[in-house]
Each structure stands twice: as C-alpha cells, then as structure tokens.
C-alpha positions in Angstrom: 0.0 0.0 0.0 1.4 3.4 -1.0 1.7 6.1 1.6 -0.3 9.1 0.3 0.0 12.6 1.7 -3.2 14.6 1.2 -3.2 18.4 1.5 -6.6 20.1 1.7 -7.2 23.8 1.3 -10.0 26.2 0.6 -10.7 27.7 -2.8 -13.2 30.1 -4.2 -16.1 30.7 -1.8 -16.8 27.2 -0.6 -14.7 24.7 -2.7 -11.9 22.6 -1.4 -8.8 22.0 -3.3 -6.8 18.8 -2.8 -3.2 17.7 -3.6 -2.4 14.0 -3.4 1.3 13.3 -3.1 3.0 9.9 -3.5 6.3 10.3 -1.7 8.3 7.4 -3.2 7.9 8.8 -6.7 7.3 12.5 -6.1 4.1 12.3 -8.1 1.5 14.8 -7.1 -2.1 15.2 -8.4 -4.5 18.0 -8.0 -8.1 16.7 -7.6 -9.9 19.2 -9.8 -8.7 22.8 -10.4 -11.1 25.2 -8.7 -8.6 28.0 -8.4 -5.1 28.3 -9.7 -3.3 30.5 -7.1 -4.2 28.4 -4.0 -3.0 25.3 -5.8 0.3 26.8 -6.8 0.8 28.3 -3.3 0.1 24.8 -1.8 2.6 23.2 -4.1 5.3 25.8 -3.4 4.8 25.5 0.4 5.4 21.8 0.3 8.0 21.7 -2.4 5.8 19.4 -4.5 5.7 19.4 -8.3 2.4 19.0 -10.0 2.4 15.9 -12.2 -1.3 15.2 -12.7 -4.7 16.7 -12.7 -7.6 14.3 -11.9 -10.8 15.9 -13.0 -14.1 14.6 -11.7 -16.4 16.6 -14.0 -16.5 19.5 -16.4 -18.0 22.3 -14.3 -15.8 25.5 -14.2 -15.1 25.3 -10.5 -13.6 21.9 -11.1 -11.8 22.2 -14.4 -11.4 26.0 -14.8 -7.7 26.0 -13.8 -6.6 23.1 -16.0 -5.0 25.0 -18.9 -3.1 27.5 -16.7 -1.7 24.8 -14.5 -0.8 22.5 -17.4 1.0 25.4 -19.0 2.9 26.2 -15.8 3.8 22.7 -14.8 3.5 20.4 -17.8 1.2 18.1 -15.9 -1.0 15.3 -17.4 -4.7 16.0 -17.3 -7.0 13.0 -16.7 -10.7 13.3 -16.8 -14.0 11.5 -17.6 -14.6 9.8 -20.9 -18.2 11.0 -20.9 -17.1 14.6 -20.8 -13.8 14.6 -22.6 -14.9 17.3 -25.1 -15.6 19.6 -22.1 -12.4 19.0 -20.1 -9.8 21.6 -20.9 -6.3 20.2 -21.8 -7.4 16.5 -21.3 -4.7 14.0 -22.1 -6.4 10.8 -21.0 -10.1 10.0 -20.8 -11.1 7.4 -18.3 -14.3 5.5 -17.2 -15.7 2.8 -15.1 -13.0 0.3 -13.9 -10.0 2.1 -15.4 -7.0 2.4 -13.2 -5.0 5.6 -12.9 -1.5 5.4 -11.5 0.0 8.0 -9.2 3.5 6.7 -8.6 3.1 3.6 -6.5 -0.6 4.3 -5.8 -3.5 3.3 -8.0 -7.0 4.9 -8.2 -9.9 3.0 -9.6 -12.4 5.0 -11.7 -16.1 4.8 -10.7 -18.7 6.2 -13.1 -21.1 8.3 -11.0 -23.4 10.2 -13.3 -26.2 12.3 -12.0 -24.8 15.8 -11.2 -23.3 15.7 -14.7 -23.7 13.0 -17.3 -20.1 11.9 -17.2 -19.1 12.5 -13.6 -16.4 10.1 -12.2 -14.9 9.4 -8.8 -11.4 8.3 -7.9 -11.1 5.5 -5.4 -7.7 4.6 -3.9 -9.0 1.2 -2.8 -5.9 0.0 -0.9 -5.7 3.3 1.0 -9.4 3.5 1.6 -9.6 7.0 0.2 -12.1 8.3 -2.3 -12.4 11.7 -4.1 -16.1 12.1 -5.2 -16.4 15.6 -6.6 -19.9 16.8 -6.4 -21.7 13.4 -6.4 -21.6 12.9 -2.6 -21.3 15.6 0.0 -21.1 15.4 3.8 -24.9 15.0 4.5 -25.8 15.8 0.9 -25.4 15.0 -2.8 -25.1 17.1 -5.9 -27.9 18.7 -7.7 -29.2 16.8 -10.7 -28.1 19.2 -13.4 -27.7 16.7 -16.2 -28.7 13.3 -14.9 -31.9 11.5 -13.6 -32.8 10.5 -10.0 -32.3 6.8 -11.1 -28.8 7.5 -12.4 -27.8 9.4 -9.2 -29.3 6.7 -6.9 -27.3 4.1 -8.8 -24.1 6.2 -8.5 -24.6 6.7 -4.8 -25.1 3.0 -4.5 -21.7 2.4 -5.9 -20.2 4.7 -3.3 -22.2 3.1 -0.5 -20.6 -0.2 -1.6 -17.2 1.1 -0.6 -15.9 0.0 2.9 -17.5 2.0 5.7 -14.0 3.3 6.8 -13.3 4.8 3.4 -12.4 8.4 3.9 -14.5 10.6 1.5 -13.1 13.9 0.2 -15.9 15.9 -1.4 -15.6 19.3 -3.1 -17.6 21.7 -1.1 -18.2 22.9 2.5 -22.0 22.6 2.5 -22.4 20.5 5.6 -24.0 22.8 8.0 -26.9 23.7 5.6 -27.1 20.1 4.6 -27.6 19.2 8.2 -30.5 21.5 8.6 -32.2 19.9 5.7 -31.4 16.4 6.9 -33.0 17.1 10.2 -36.2 18.3 8.4 -36.7 14.9 6.7 -35.3 12.5 9.4 -35.8 14.4 12.7 -35.8 11.2 14.9 -32.3 10.0 13.7 -30.3 10.2 16.9 -27.0 9.8 15.0 -27.9 12.7 12.8 -29.0 14.9 15.7 -25.6 14.3 17.4 -23.7 14.9 14.2 -25.6 18.2 13.5 -24.7 19.5 16.9 -21.0 18.6 16.3 -21.1 20.3 12.9 -22.5 23.5 14.4 -19.7 23.4 17.0 -17.0 22.9 14.4 -18.2 25.7 12.2 -18.5 28.0 15.2 -14.8 27.4 15.7 -14.1 27.9 12.0 -13.2 24.3 11.4 -13.9 22.2 8.3 -16.4 19.3 8.3 -14.8 17.5 5.3 -13.6 14.8 4.9 -16.2 12.3 6.1 -16.5 8.5 5.8 -18.8 6.2 4.0 -20.1 4.7 7.2 -20.9 8.1 8.7 -22.8 9.1 5.6 -24.8 5.8 5.5 -25.9 6.5 9.1 -26.8 10.2 8.7 -27.1 11.4 5.1 -30.7 11.3 3.9 -29.7 10.9 0.3 -28.2 7.5 1.2 -31.1 6.5 3.4 -34.0 5.8 1.1 -34.7 2.6 3.1 -35.2 4.5 6.3 -38.7 4.0 7.7 -38.5 7.4 9.5 -37.5 9.2 6.3 -40.2 7.5 4.3 -42.8 8.4 6.9 -41.8 12.0 7.0 -42.0 12.5 3.3 -45.1 10.4 2.9 -43.7 7.6 0.7 -43.8 4.5 2.9 -44.7 2.2 0.0 -42.5 3.7 -2.6 -39.3 2.5 -4.3 -35.9 3.6 -3.2 -35.5 5.7 -6.3 -38.9 7.4 -5.7 -37.9 8.2 -2.1 -34.5 9.5 -3.3 -36.1 11.7 -6.0 -38.6 13.2 -3.5 -35.8 13.9 -1.0 -33.7 15.6 -3.7 -36.7 17.6 -4.8 -37.3 18.8 -1.3 -33.7 19.8 -0.9 -33.9 21.8 -4.1 -36.7 23.8 -2.6 -35.5 23.9 1.0 
C-alpha cells in the first residue's frame, strides 16, 4: 500500500482543493482545479511538483484552472470519458473500472453520473480514500443538473458499496446547511442529531467538516437512506421504491 499525503485547502467561496502526493515517486495530483493560485501556493509551500490533474467533471469550479496549471507545470490531465470534449487540456479520458496510477498508488475509476452525465470518482481502494467531486457531500449529494434520479441513486449505491471506513473527500463545504435539511426529513435520527450538533460546534470554531466517511454518511445522510422508515414516513412515501424516495428527497432539498 502506497503512503499518500493529502493536503486540503479552501478555494473560491466554498470549494476545497486537494493535492495528493505519493512520496516514493514524487508524483502529485490536483483533484480538480477550482482556483489556480491556492493550488500553486500549496505546491510551493510543500516543495511538490504537480504531475497530474484528476478531474471529476467539467464544471468550471472543477476544471477551470486546467490549462493554466498545465502550461505552468507540464502536468498530465486525466478526466471523464463521458465529458472529454468539455475537459480543458485533457490527455487521457477514463471511465468505469479504469486504473489511474500516481506513482506507486492506484486509483480505480467509478462512473457516478447524476450531477453531470459523465461525472467520475477516484477511489484509492488500498488506502481506503475516495475523491467524489460533487456526487456525494457530507450530509448531501449534488444537484441533478444533467442526470436523472435513477442515475444518481445508482451512482450513490456504488459509493455506498465502498468499505465503511473509506475516507471521503468531497468538493464543497456545504455540511451545515445540509444538516439543517437532513433534520427536516429525518428528525428522529439520533446519530444525525448528534452529528448536526457537532457540525455547528465545528463551524463556530471555523473548522472544516470535510472529509467524512462512507459509514458516517450511511448512518446520517438522507440521500443514502431511502430505506429508512423514518425518512419515508416524514415525506409520505412509505410504500415507494428507493428511487422514488431519493427523488422526492432531492426535490425537497432543491426547494428547502
């Protein structure tokens, strides 16, 4: 198992930037490129050289810095097959089951459409680390800009199948507002109540709420909990399919 060093830092108004460094080779990947200066500053502070960009999807706050960073560093840009015509500077297009190497580390590509049609996640299975872009958030999931509820539910199911101790790095600090919504649809979930309190305390101290874990999300994130009797009762869909419950939950969040 490779020893990965992960550096997390804020970008734009509520994005997170990530650098993943594999020390034995010196390879370093930026997970998406929300903002160039913080990425370059983080590289300089650590003495790391950018060798790769791993894009999760095409939105500007994820791929907008690709060309400038590629020009400045000569890095290789890897992105989703389903959106390769929208990923600036892409060198390699990848999809479900492909393996991306970062020195001695290997990331498995998971197709997770829903937020966008070609969205992918990068799962470092041996290290139990996943970069999920805007598909899964702490206590939330991405808006369905291009995909359907059924697509997103299938995508979230793939992430739920990862080991519970998998550390999940998502792209935005949305957790406190997500918690307020989660409590509105599953108010009796004691694990959620405790987590929401902890989140409020963290944010009051100016601390981040990301990363999270698959296990924690399965216990508290309403978008992963379509089978929950309490959630179904609250939204009035006790006899519905999981996809119908997910779709109604997402609709309610859109209008919350």
